[in-house]
C-alpha positions as CSV (number, residue, x, y, z in Angstrom):
1,X,80.0,-48.2,-6.0
2,X,76.9,-47.4,-8.0
3,X,78.5,-48.8,-11.2
4,X,79.2,-52.1,-9.5
5,X,75.7,-52.4,-8.1
6,X,74.2,-51.7,-11.5
7,X,76.0,-54.8,-12.8
8,X,73.9,-57.0,-10.5
9,X,70.5,-56.0,-11.4
10,X,69.1,-59.4,-10.6
11,X,70.4,-59.3,-7.0
12,X,69.3,-55.8,-6.5
13,X,65.8,-56.7,-7.6
14,X,65.8,-59.5,-5.1
15,X,66.9,-57.2,-2.3
16,X,64.2,-54.6,-3.3
17,X,61.5,-57.2,-3.1
18,X,62.5,-58.3,0.4
19,X,64.8,-61.2,-0.4
20,X,67.6,-59.7,1.8
21,X,68.3,-62.9,3.6
22,X,69.4,-64.8,0.5
23,X,73.0,-63.6,1.0
24,X,74.4,-66.6,-0.9
25,X,72.9,-65.5,-4.1
26,X,74.5,-62.0,-3.9
27,X,77.9,-63.4,-2.8
28,X,78.0,-66.2,-5.4
29,X,77.4,-63.7,-8.2
30,X,79.4,-60.8,-6.7
31,X,82.8,-59.8,-8.2
32,X,86.0,-60.7,-6.5
33,X,86.1,-57.4,-4.6
34,X,83.1,-58.7,-2.5
35,X,84.1,-62.3,-2.0
36,X,86.7,-61.5,0.7
37,X,84.5,-58.9,2.5
38,X,81.6,-59.1,4.7
39,X,78.4,-57.6,3.1
40,X,77.4,-54.3,4.7
41,X,73.6,-54.2,4.1
42,X,73.1,-50.6,5.3
43,X,75.6,-49.3,2.9
44,X,74.2,-51.4,0.1
45,X,70.6,-50.2,0.7
46,X,71.7,-46.5,0.9
47,X,73.5,-46.9,-2.4
48,X,70.5,-48.6,-3.8
49,X,68.2,-45.7,-2.8
50,X,70.5,-43.2,-4.3
51,X,70.5,-45.1,-7.6
52,X,66.7,-45.3,-7.7
53,X,66.1,-41.5,-7.0
54,X,63.9,-39.7,-9.7
55,X,65.9,-36.8,-10.9
56,X,64.4,-33.3,-10.0
57,X,61.4,-34.6,-8.0
58,X,60.7,-31.9,-5.5
59,X,62.9,-29.4,-7.2
60,X,61.7,-26.2,-8.8
61,X,61.7,-27.7,-12.3
62,X,60.1,-31.1,-12.8
63,X,60.6,-31.9,-16.5
64,X,60.0,-34.8,-18.8
65,X,60.9,-35.6,-22.3
66,X,57.6,-37.5,-22.8
67,X,54.5,-35.8,-24.2
68,X,52.4,-36.8,-21.2
69,X,52.8,-38.0,-17.6
70,X,50.3,-39.8,-15.4
71,X,50.1,-40.1,-11.7
72,X,47.6,-42.7,-10.5
73,X,46.2,-42.9,-7.0
74,X,45.8,-46.3,-5.5
75,X,42.0,-46.2,-5.3
76,X,38.9,-44.1,-6.0
77,X,37.8,-42.9,-2.5
78,X,38.6,-39.9,-0.4
79,X,41.1,-42.1,1.5
80,X,43.3,-42.2,-1.6
81,X,44.9,-38.8,-2.1
82,X,47.9,-36.9,-3.1
83,X,48.7,-33.7,-1.1
84,X,51.1,-30.8,-1.8
85,X,52.3,-29.1,1.4
86,X,54.5,-26.1,2.1
87,X,57.6,-26.3,4.3
88,X,55.4,-25.8,7.4
89,X,53.5,-28.9,6.5
90,X,50.3,-26.9,5.7
91,X,48.2,-28.3,2.9
92,X,48.1,-26.3,-0.2
93,X,46.4,-28.7,-2.7
94,X,44.8,-32.1,-2.2
95,X,43.8,-34.4,-5.0
96,X,41.4,-37.3,-3.9
97,X,40.4,-40.5,-5.6
98,X,36.7,-39.6,-5.4
99,X,37.5,-36.8,-7.9
100,X,37.4,-34.0,-5.4
101,X,40.0,-31.2,-5.3
102,X,40.6,-29.1,-2.2
103,X,42.6,-25.9,-2.1
104,X,44.0,-25.4,1.4
105,X,41.8,-26.3,4.4
106,X,39.4,-24.6,6.8
107,X,42.1,-23.6,9.2
108,X,44.5,-22.5,6.5
109,X,42.7,-21.0,3.5
110,X,44.7,-20.2,0.4
111,X,44.7,-17.4,-2.1
112,X,44.1,-18.3,-5.7
113,X,45.2,-16.3,-8.7
114,X,44.3,-17.2,-12.3
115,X,46.6,-15.7,-15.0
116,X,44.3,-16.0,-18.0
117,X,44.6,-15.1,-21.6
118,X,45.3,-11.4,-22.4
119,X,42.2,-11.4,-24.6
120,X,40.0,-11.5,-21.4
121,X,38.8,-8.2,-20.0
122,X,38.3,-7.0,-16.4
123,X,35.0,-8.2,-15.2
124,X,34.7,-11.2,-17.6
125,X,32.9,-14.2,-16.1
126,X,33.4,-18.0,-16.6
127,X,30.7,-20.6,-16.7
128,X,30.3,-24.3,-17.5
129,X,29.1,-24.8,-21.1
130,X,27.1,-27.7,-22.5
131,X,30.3,-29.7,-23.0
132,X,31.3,-29.4,-19.4
133,X,34.1,-27.0,-20.1
134,X,34.7,-23.5,-18.8
135,X,33.7,-20.8,-21.2
136,X,34.3,-17.1,-20.9
137,X,31.4,-14.6,-20.8
138,X,32.7,-11.1,-21.7
139,X,31.7,-8.2,-19.4
140,X,28.4,-6.5,-20.3
141,X,27.6,-2.9,-20.8
142,X,26.9,-0.3,-18.2
143,X,23.4,-0.7,-16.5
144,X,23.0,-4.2,-17.9
145,X,22.1,-7.1,-15.6
146,X,23.1,-10.8,-15.7
147,X,20.2,-13.0,-16.8
148,X,19.5,-16.4,-18.4
149,X,18.7,-16.9,-22.0
150,X,18.5,-20.3,-23.6
151,X,19.8,-22.0,-20.5
152,X,23.0,-19.9,-20.5
153,X,24.0,-16.8,-18.6
154,X,24.0,-13.5,-20.6
155,X,23.9,-9.8,-20.2
156,X,20.6,-7.9,-20.8
157,X,19.2,-4.4,-20.5
158,X,16.1,-4.0,-18.3
159,X,13.5,-1.2,-18.4
160,X,13.9,-0.3,-14.7
161,X,17.5,-1.0,-13.7
162,X,17.1,0.5,-10.2
163,X,13.8,-1.2,-9.2
164,X,14.0,-2.0,-5.5
165,X,16.9,0.2,-4.7
166,X,16.9,3.2,-2.5
167,X,16.8,5.6,-5.4
168,X,14.8,4.7,-8.5
169,X,16.0,7.0,-11.2
170,X,15.6,7.2,-14.9
171,X,16.7,9.4,-17.7
172,X,13.5,8.6,-19.6
173,X,10.4,10.8,-19.3
174,X,8.2,8.0,-18.3
175,X,8.4,4.5,-16.8
176,X,5.8,1.7,-17.1
177,X,5.4,-1.3,-14.8
178,X,3.2,-4.0,-16.4
179,X,1.7,-6.8,-14.4
180,X,2.8,-10.2,-15.6
181,X,-0.7,-11.5,-16.7
182,X,-4.4,-11.2,-16.4
183,X,-6.8,-8.5,-15.2
184,X,-7.9,-9.9,-11.9
185,X,-7.2,-9.1,-8.3
186,X,-4.7,-12.0,-8.1
187,X,-2.3,-10.2,-10.4
188,X,-1.0,-7.3,-8.3
189,X,1.9,-5.2,-7.2
190,X,2.2,-4.7,-3.4
191,X,4.2,-2.3,-1.3
192,X,4.7,-3.8,2.2
193,X,6.3,-2.4,5.4
194,X,9.1,-4.3,7.2
195,X,6.5,-6.3,9.1
196,X,4.8,-7.6,6.0
197,X,1.8,-5.3,6.3
198,X,0.2,-4.1,3.1
199,X,0.7,-0.3,2.5
200,X,-0.4,-0.1,-1.2
201,X,-1.7,-2.7,-3.6
202,X,-2.3,-2.2,-7.3
203,X,-4.4,-5.0,-8.8
204,X,-5.0,-6.2,-12.4
205,X,-8.8,-5.6,-12.0
206,X,-8.0,-1.8,-11.6
207,X,-8.6,-1.9,-7.8
208,X,-6.3,0.1,-5.6
209,X,-6.1,-0.7,-1.9
210,X,-4.5,1.6,0.6
211,X,-3.6,-0.6,3.6
212,X,-5.8,-3.6,4.5
213,X,-8.3,-4.7,7.2
214,X,-5.4,-6.2,9.1
215,X,-3.0,-3.3,8.5
216,X,-4.8,0.0,8.6
217,X,-2.9,3.1,7.5
218,X,-2.7,6.8,8.3
219,X,-2.8,8.6,4.9
220,X,-1.6,12.1,4.5
221,X,-1.9,14.3,1.4
222,X,0.1,17.6,1.3
223,X,-1.4,19.9,-1.3
224,X,0.2,22.9,-3.1
225,X,-0.7,26.1,-1.3
226,X,-1.3,28.1,-4.5
227,X,-2.8,25.8,-7.2
228,X,-6.5,26.5,-7.6
229,X,-7.4,22.8,-8.1
230,X,-5.5,20.8,-5.5
231,X,-7.0,17.4,-5.4
232,X,-9.1,15.8,-8.2
233,X,-11.0,12.6,-8.6
234,X,-12.1,11.7,-12.1
235,X,-15.0,9.4,-13.0
236,X,-14.8,7.9,-16.5
237,X,-13.6,10.8,-18.7
238,X,-14.5,14.2,-17.2
239,X,-16.9,13.8,-14.2
240,X,-14.9,14.7,-11.2
241,X,-14.7,16.3,-7.8
242,X,-11.9,18.5,-6.4
243,X,-10.9,20.3,-3.3
244,X,-9.8,23.9,-3.2
245,X,-7.6,25.1,-0.4
246,X,-7.0,28.8,-0.8
247,X,-3.7,30.4,0.0
248,X,-5.3,32.4,2.9
249,X,-6.1,29.2,4.7
250,X,-9.8,28.9,3.7
251,X,-11.1,25.6,2.5
252,X,-13.6,24.7,-0.2
253,X,-14.9,21.3,-1.4
254,X,-16.8,21.2,-4.7
255,X,-18.6,18.3,-6.4
256,X,-19.1,18.8,-10.1
257,X,-21.1,17.1,-12.8
258,X,-19.9,15.7,-16.1
259,X,-19.8,19.2,-17.6
260,X,-17.6,20.6,-14.8
261,X,-20.5,22.6,-13.2
262,X,-20.4,22.9,-9.4
263,X,-23.5,21.2,-8.0
264,X,-22.5,20.8,-4.3
265,X,-20.2,23.4,-2.7
266,X,-19.0,23.5,0.9
267,X,-17.0,26.5,2.1
268,X,-15.1,27.0,5.4
269,X,-14.1,30.6,6.2
270,X,-14.7,32.0,2.7
271,X,-14.2,35.8,2.5
272,X,-12.5,38.3,4.7
273,X,-13.0,39.8,8.2
274,X,-16.1,38.3,9.9
275,X,-16.6,36.1,6.9
276,X,-13.5,34.1,7.7
277,X,-15.6,32.3,10.3
278,X,-18.4,31.5,7.8
279,X,-19.2,28.0,7.0
280,X,-21.7,27.1,4.3
281,X,-23.0,24.4,2.1
282,X,-24.6,25.1,-1.2
283,X,-26.7,22.8,-3.4
284,X,-27.0,24.2,-6.9
285,X,-29.6,23.5,-9.6
286,X,-33.2,22.6,-10.0
287,X,-34.4,19.6,-8.0
288,X,-31.3,19.6,-5.8
289,X,-31.9,17.6,-2.6
290,X,-30.3,17.1,0.7
291,X,-31.5,14.0,2.5
292,X,-31.0,12.4,5.9
293,X,-31.9,8.8,6.3
294,X,-32.7,6.9,9.5
295,X,-31.2,3.7,10.7
296,X,-33.5,1.5,8.6
297,X,-32.7,3.5,5.4
298,X,-36.0,5.5,5.2
299,X,-35.8,9.2,4.2
300,X,-36.3,11.1,7.5
301,X,-35.4,14.7,6.4
302,X,-35.4,16.1,2.9
303,X,-34.5,19.6,1.8
304,X,-35.1,20.1,-1.9
305,X,-35.4,22.6,-4.6
306,X,-38.4,21.4,-6.6
307,X,-37.7,23.7,-9.6
308,X,-36.2,27.0,-10.4
309,X,-38.6,29.1,-8.2
310,X,-39.4,27.3,-4.9
311,X,-37.9,25.3,-2.1
312,X,-39.3,22.6,0.2
313,X,-38.5,21.0,3.5
314,X,-39.9,17.6,4.5
315,X,-39.9,16.1,7.9
316,X,-40.9,12.5,7.7
317,X,-41.9,9.7,10.0
318,X,-39.8,6.6,10.8
319,X,-41.5,4.9,7.8
320,X,-40.7,7.8,5.5
321,X,-44.2,9.3,5.4
322,X,-44.3,13.1,5.3
323,X,-45.4,14.7,8.5
324,X,-44.2,18.3,8.2
325,X,-44.0,20.2,5.0
326,X,-42.6,23.7,4.5
327,X,-42.8,25.3,1.0
328,X,-41.6,28.7,-0.2
329,X,-42.8,29.7,-3.7
330,X,-42.5,32.8,-5.9
331,X,-45.2,32.0,-8.5
332,X,-46.8,28.7,-9.4
333,X,-46.7,26.8,-6.2
334,X,-48.2,27.7,-2.8
335,X,-46.2,29.3,0.0
336,X,-47.2,27.3,2.9
337,X,-46.4,25.4,6.1
338,X,-48.2,22.1,6.4
339,X,-47.9,20.0,9.6
340,X,-49.5,16.6,10.1
341,X,-50.3,14.0,7.5
342,X,-52.7,13.3,4.5
343,X,-52.5,16.8,3.2
344,X,-55.2,18.2,1.0
345,X,-54.5,19.6,-2.3
346,X,-55.4,23.2,-1.2
347,X,-52.9,25.9,-1.4
348,X,-53.5,27.3,2.1
349,X,-50.6,29.2,3.6
350,X,-50.9,27.2,6.8
351,X,-52.3,23.8,7.0
352,X,-52.2,21.6,10.1
353,X,-53.8,18.2,10.0
354,X,-54.8,16.4,13.2
355,X,-54.5,12.8,14.0
356,X,-58.2,12.2,15.0
357,X,-61.7,13.8,15.0
358,X,-62.6,14.4,18.7
359,X,-61.9,16.9,21.4
360,X,-59.7,14.4,23.0
361,X,-56.9,15.2,20.4
362,X,-55.4,18.5,19.5
363,X,-54.7,19.6,16.0
364,X,-52.8,22.8,16.8
365,X,-51.6,24.3,20.0
366,X,-50.1,27.8,20.5
367,X,-48.4,28.6,23.9
368,X,-46.3,31.4,25.4
369,X,-42.9,31.0,26.8
370,X,-44.4,29.9,30.1
371,X,-46.2,27.1,28.3
372,X,-49.6,28.8,28.9
373,X,-52.0,27.9,26.0
374,X,-53.2,30.9,24.0
375,X,-55.0,28.9,21.2
376,X,-56.0,25.3,20.9
377,X,-57.5,23.8,17.8
378,X,-59.2,20.5,18.6
379,X,-59.5,17.7,16.0
380,X,-63.3,18.0,16.1
381,X,-63.1,21.6,14.9
382,X,-63.5,23.5,18.1
383,X,-61.1,26.4,18.9
384,X,-60.2,27.4,22.4
385,X,-58.9,30.9,23.0
386,X,-57.4,32.1,26.2
387,X,-59.2,35.3,27.6
388,X,-57.5,37.4,30.2
389,X,-59.5,39.2,32.9
390,X,-57.9,42.6,32.1
391,X,-57.7,44.8,29.0
392,X,-54.5,44.8,26.9
393,X,-52.6,48.1,27.0
394,X,-53.5,50.3,24.1
395,X,-49.9,50.7,23.2
396,X,-49.6,47.0,22.6
397,X,-52.1,47.1,19.8
398,X,-51.0,48.2,16.4
399,X,-53.4,49.8,13.9
400,X,-56.1,47.5,12.6
401,X,-55.5,45.1,15.5
402,X,-58.0,43.9,18.2
403,X,-58.1,42.0,21.4
404,X,-60.7,40.9,23.9
405,X,-60.9,40.1,27.6
406,X,-63.4,39.0,30.2
407,X,-64.7,41.5,32.8
408,X,-65.8,39.1,35.4
409,X,-67.1,41.9,37.7
410,X,-69.7,43.1,35.2
411,X,-70.2,39.8,33.3
412,X,-69.1,41.3,30.0
413,X,-66.9,40.2,27.2
414,X,-65.0,43.3,26.2
415,X,-63.5,43.8,22.7
416,X,-60.8,46.4,22.3
417,X,-60.0,47.7,18.8
418,X,-57.5,50.1,17.3
419,X,-58.6,51.7,14.1
420,X,-56.3,52.5,11.2
421,X,-56.1,56.0,12.4
422,X,-54.9,54.9,15.8
423,X,-58.2,55.5,17.6
424,X,-58.9,52.9,20.3
425,X,-62.5,51.9,21.0
426,X,-64.2,49.2,23.1
427,X,-67.4,47.2,22.9
428,X,-69.1,44.8,25.3
429,X,-71.2,41.6,25.1
430,X,-73.4,40.7,28.0
431,X,-72.7,37.4,29.6
432,X,-75.5,35.5,31.3
């Protein structure tokens, strides 16, 4: 049948184009075998389809003797496509006219295997080169990272391969982290907590911030129990302070000068036995001073070592003017207590300066524990002594001491004296 149909290519072409109703053309040109038979169109079309079938389409091997084959979609949009499906009608590969390619679909993902050249190694990467083609990037060496050089990906070695990981390790003896640029506060390295609060900031201007005003911290420093110098702060090259914490639990804080000599020393529980409870502060060196300032920054109290052989204590007014002065000297300077103001240059052992010049003000006042005045020195120079009305017991007087009292019954002022030998004698003054 197929051989006979192939003889009538003109009629077949007419039928394929839809000219099936022009039966006269087919019959008039048909062989004698068809002239006496009624044309069976369904048989004819079936035979026609069999004759036009492309060999091997859909089979396991689709071959061609031509060097190239083209399949053109009828359009350039996503509505023009060619799909390859499995026997369950699930899409495996879709080619669209808008130049997009889809492997599988969302509901039915596919697995993709690339069997590439044997010259490739495990871990090789592929990237788009400048020509738009895929190019292989061989796997890098151990500890290298993928970076960009000249606009293309490449492998490179970094100085801190574990930066940011849980364990930052290195086989080198030292690691250096250099800020990108500049020496100002804007170039910095920060360590933040999970909430974004600053814990530590290292800045290019050499400033180090622990925490911040918005994120205060609780610093803790755990020091070695046996090293003599536990904590050191260096100023410039060698001027520093350090804290000693002894193995027996005692504490010491020393401030040293540029030569390493201790100038301020504070001890807590230094020594053994009862001395474990001792607390002391030492200022070492000539002209050492301990000062306490008031709220308006004036010197209120000053304890100082004026030189190598004397010490002084100043109690000052709110304005910083000296009101009480205590000095202890071994040679060149007076040993004295001066209370008041506008001190004279004399080296009196006790100098008290009053505030005025009348009996209405008192320069000095001495009282007993019951606040009974024993001696008053008035600003106008008068002295007032308390006189009891009974004699002091002789045993209360030491050798070379004296006392007096008023005998109101006899109108006498009685003086009682104990000689250096211990002999006690009295004398009287008549009172009128």
